[in-house]
N, C-alpha and C positions, 0 to 999 in steps of 0.2 A: 414488190419492194415492202415490206412491214410496214405501217404510220403507225404509230407511237398515240394512246388518249390518253387524255386531259384527267386526272388523279381528282385531287383534291376532293374532289363530295362524295365523289366516290367511296373512295375507303374511308372515311369516315362513317360510312352506313354500315362494313364489314365487321361485323364484331371481329373484336382477342377473341380467342380462341382458351381456354386453360391447360394447362397440362395435360389434363387426363383426357379432355376433351378432342385436344386437337390427336393425341394420342389413337384415341378410338377415328379420330375420320379419317385421319392418313395413315394408318396402318402399320405407323413408328412403329409402334413400342413390337409387334405379335409378325409372327410370318403368316402369308395370308393359308385358307387352307387350298387343296386342291379342288378345282373346279370338277365337276361332276353331274351335269345338270342331265334334269330324265326327261325334262320337254326346255322346245327351244328357252333363249333367254333369250328376254329385249332389250334392246340395250340403243341410247338416243346420242346423237352424236349432231350437235350444235353448227348447223354451215352457215355458214357468214352472206350466203350468200341467199335470197328471198324466193325469186324467181328470173325466169331468161334462160336461157341460154344453159349461163352456167347451173342454174337451180337443177334442170333436165339430167346437164349431162353427167352433176356427183347422183343425182337422182339412178341412172343409169347403170354406176358403178356399184351403190349398192345393193340394186335387186339381183348384178351379178351377183355380186358376193353374199349378198342369204339364198339363194341356192345352189351353191356351191355348196355352204357353210351351215346343212339346216338346221344344227343346233342354237344357231346364233342366230336372228335376228335388230337389223341395225333399219331405225329411225330415224331417217330426214329433223328435225326443227329447222323449217327456212327463220334465218337471222337477220336484219338487219338490210346488208347489199354495201356493210361498210365497212374492214375492218377497225377504222378507229371508232366506229357506233360498235359492235359487235363485241367486244373490250366493256366494255360498259354495258350493255345489256348482260351479257355474264355476271358479272363483279350481284346489280339487281338481284337477280333470279337466284343465283346463293343465297342473296341473304334473306328472300322470298322463302328462302327453301321449296323453292323447283328450279333446280337444276341439272342440265341439260348432263349424264353419262362421263362425256368429253368432246372435247373441241380442240379444234386444227390454230396455230399459233403463227398469225399469220400481220398482227400489227406489233408487237413490240416487248415491250418491258412486260416482266411477270414475275423479277424477286419481291414487288411489297405481297406479291396474292400470294408467296411460297408464307412469308412474315404473318398475314392474316389468318391462314389455315385456307385457301381457298381453293389448292389446287391437294395434292395429293403424292406423296414420296412414294416413284413407282422399283427403288431398290429392294425391298423386304419379298416384291414379284419377281427381281432379277437374281437378287442372292437364291432363292426357295429352286426355279428354273436353273438354276445354272449358266447362265447367260453371260456371256466372255461379249461386254461393252466393245473395248477397245478393237479389236478383234471384227467383229461384228459390221460393224460401223465406221466411219469416216474419227480416227479419230477427236478432233475438235471441233467436229460437232457433240461427238459426248463431252466435251467440255461445256460444250455453248449454254448446255441443261443441265448443269455438275454445280449445285454450290450447297454450301455448309456440308460437303462432301454427300449431300443421296444425291438423287436421281427425277428429274422433276417433271421427263414429257419424253413420249414416247418417237423417234427420230423416223422420218417418211425421205421427201423431196428437197430439197438444195435449192434456192436462190441461193443462184452462184453468178460471176463476172466472167467478161472473156471478152476479146473485140473482134467484132464484122468486120471483112474487110470488103469495098465492091470490088472487085475481081475487076470485070473493064474495066474501070477508070484506073487502074493500076497496070494494067498490062498497057492500057494506052500511055500512058505517065514512062513503061518498061519501067517500070518498077520494081524489083523480086518479093515477090510475097514475107515477110514477118512468118518467124518460124509458131510450131505449135509447140515448140518443149518452151515451158515458167523456167527449164535451167540457161536454154540460151542464153549467154551473156551476151548475144552482139546488139540483143534485141532490147537498143534501154531506151528514156523518156527523150530524148535526145535527138536517136535515127528516129521515134515516131512522130518530133516534129518537124523532122527534115522534110518525112515523107507525107508527111502534111501540107505542108508549104509548097510539095509539086506537086501535089492533087489538088491545088486553090485553084481561082477560078474567076472569081468573084466580080458582078453579085450571080451566076449560073452555077456552080458548084463550092463545094467545102472538101477541103479537108478530110474536118473533123463533126461529126454532127453536136455537139457538143458533154456528148454523155456517155463516161468510162467504167461510169457503175452503177449500179442501183439506189445505194445510199449515202448520199452523202449531202445529210444535210447540214450546214452548216458550216462548210472543208473539212469536215470530220476521216476523212479518210485520204484524204490529197497528202497526207506525209507516207504516205504509203507505202507510196510507187518510189520514194526516195530515201526509203529503210528504214521512217518512223512515224510509229503507230497513236495514235490521237491518246492512247491510253495503257496504264501500266495497270496490268488485276494481281500484280504480284506485291506492287505500294500504296495500293488507291490513291496515284495523282497519274494529272490528264499533262501529258506531253507536248502539246500542241506548241509552246512553246520554246522547243526542241529548234536547233539552225535547216535541221532536215526539212522535217515538217515546215515551218515556214516559207523552204523551202518550193518544197511540192502550191500551198496555199498562192504562194505567185508566179507560180509554173502554167496556173492553169486560167489563172485571171491573166497572163499575157499573152493565150493564147486565143481571147478574143480579145482584150483592148491592145494590144502590143503588136503581136502574128497575123493580128484577126483571118486566121485558120478557122474558123467557126462563123454561123453566121447570126444573127443581132436576130430578138423578135420577128420584125414585121419582116425580114429576110427570108426567115425560113418559114411565117407564112406566105409569102410568094414562089417557094418551095414548093411548101405541099401546095396551092388550090384547091380542090375540092376534095381532094385526099384525105378519108381520118387514118389510113397507115402511119405506122411512124414513121416517123423524115430522112432515113438511113432508107428506107424500100421506093422512095420516090429519085433511085436512080445520081440525084446530085449529092449524092457526102460518100469519100470516103471511105471514114472510118467513124464505129460507132457502138457503142453496145447494143450485141445482138437483142435487140427486142422479139421476133422468129421463137415463135416457139409449136407444138405437136396443136395448139390451137386459133394461135393468128401464124400465115404461113404468108410469105411475102410470094409479091406474081411471078410466076413459071417460069418465066422469061430470066429471072432473076441475076445473077451467078455472082455470088456471096459466097466467102467462104469465113471457118474460126479459126484465130491463131490465137497465140497466147500473149498477156496483161503482159506489155512495156516494164521495167523496171530501170532501177540505177543508182542503189541501195547497196549497202553491205552487205555481205552473207546470201543467205537462199530471196528467192524472192519472194517477198508479201505482200506483192499490189494486188490494191484491188478491197472488196468482201466480200463475206457469201452470211447466209442466214438459215440458217436449219428449222425446217417448219417441222414442230412439236405436235404430238398432239398430246394438252394435256388433260388429266382425268379430274373433275371433281370428287373435294372433299366429301359434298356431299351425297354422290354417287349409292344408289342404292342397289347396284349395281355391279359389283366392285371390282370380283371375280372372275363374271361375263366380258366384262370392256380390258381385261386384261387381254380372255383367250384373244376375243378384236385387235390387238394392238396384237399381240403374236399372228397370229391368222395374217394381216399384210405387214409379217418381215418374211415370210416366204414371196420367195422369188418372184412370181409372174405374181400372184398377189399385188405387190410392186411392182413391179411393171406398169398393172392395169394402172394402178392408181398412181402414180406422178405422172403417166400420159394424162392422163385428166387431170389434177391437177396445170399440166401444161409447163412440163419444163425436162430436160435433156440430163438430169442431175439429181441423183438421190443418196442419202447416205450409206444405203446398204448396199456394201463392198460386189456380194454375193452375187444381185439383181442390173451393177450397170452397167459390164458387156450389154443386154442384152438391151438395156433403154440405151445403148448407144445407138443396136441398131435398128431398132426398128425407129429412133430421130428422121437414120438417113433412108431409112425406107417411104417415110412419109419424108421427108423434105429434101431429098442426097445434098443434105452437107452432112461431116464428119464433127460432129462435133467431140470427137477428143480431148479439142483443145479448152475444153467450156469444164468439161468429167473434172480433169486437172487442176486446174486454174483454184478449184477448191479445193483442192490437199491444199493447198499452200499461200490463198488469202487468210487471214484472221477474220472475227466477229463481227456483225457491222455494230460500228463505231468504235471499233476494238473494243467487245464489252460492254460500254455504254449501251449501251440500247434493249437488251432484257434489264437493266437497273428501275426497280423504282417511280425512281424520278429521276430520269431522260425528257419526261414531257414538260416538268418545270424549267429544267432546263434547255429544250427546245425553242418554246418560249422567251425566257430573258435571252436565251443569243442572238435569237433570229435580226432582232430590225440593226445587230452587232454588226453582225456577217454582210446586212444586207445596205451597211454605212461601206463596211472597207472593200464589197463590191460596187460598189457605186465611186470609188475614185475619194471620198470627202475621209475613210481613215487607211492611215498606211496599217502594211505587212505585220512591222511589229507590236506597233498599238492594237491588233487583234486580237492575237497569237497571246500576246498576255493578257487580255483584258478576259478572251473564254478560255485559258489554263486557273485562272483569278474564279471567276463564274464558276466554270464543274470543279473544282476541286470543295470549293463552298462549299455544294451542293450534293455532290456525288463524293467527297470527299472522308467518308464513314459508309459505316449498313446501309447500305437503300436499297 
């Protein structure tokens, strides 16, 4: 899951472009010309990876892409190996005039990159080529990269939430497997707790591994399971002081401290032993957010299933969060039209399936490619990921949309010690929720 990078000293180095310069750099005021390449066009992709297995895996994908698309040559530039520092390098190289043509957003905040003219509005290309974004992609993933009525990233893979269940432990406890549909109202947070209690035999096994989503910095996802997102995008107001959000904060704290259905740090280390795999794959955890992907599969004799994320709120299930991976085009790119052609080619079904598999997730934002992605995932893992893909169409954006904001790293920095006090029991849920709301409103309650 993306982690935001520190922004203060970076953005002071990024010049604010004049209106004329920004229009020229971003193509905001002119319709792009059609690409009619006479020779192969080189496009530079800035990979977060610099070496090792991921770099080689990505390299194989682009080698295959180049062979299949001889008029487009994508060259990989090595990154820093960390999304946190990747964003920093992108900003510095943009200022230095040495920007790559495009890069994949796995770090989070980007609205400040828009405000400073770093990345390019893709809407002129979308309109020129008559692409219906909402029919082509999962609609909420389109919303995730829409800002000021413009479109700032081409969509690809999705990091979403689901719940993995240890089938052997569940069968031994004579538990009925939870449903796979997010619409099933019988699968509530209360039922989740009940199952977790029945699966717990401390210290040898626990009903819950401790992770139910992939981005819960400062508890910002906890309220979704009870029907309350952390942020209202229409009013630009924090909602963490609302009763249902407080209920979520308290619920997840109680799982560890009151109900003891999840292991402590020391207990988790004992369960893992020498293994470097996710704790779920020890076989001693009943339920956990899945860590298995195309790249990191569980042991072959490990039986697991994917189910919907439980929900106890009103209306439609909104449990968890998703992060849509998006390709940003740098406004200083010298190959804008060719980069757009790369983007379009990556939205062809077979090319998209290959990319999503390379990235390592069973979810794509491209609707037409999802069935084939699921088929490939089942072939490789033996697990049906339908519930995982379905949940991404119910959950909201990471941090209810706060993660994409340029000032989010400032919020995380100031809120983390307060959240730690809440987890340690030195601060009650009401005080934490109220202080979080005040802090977030102060730092994000304006255009950032």
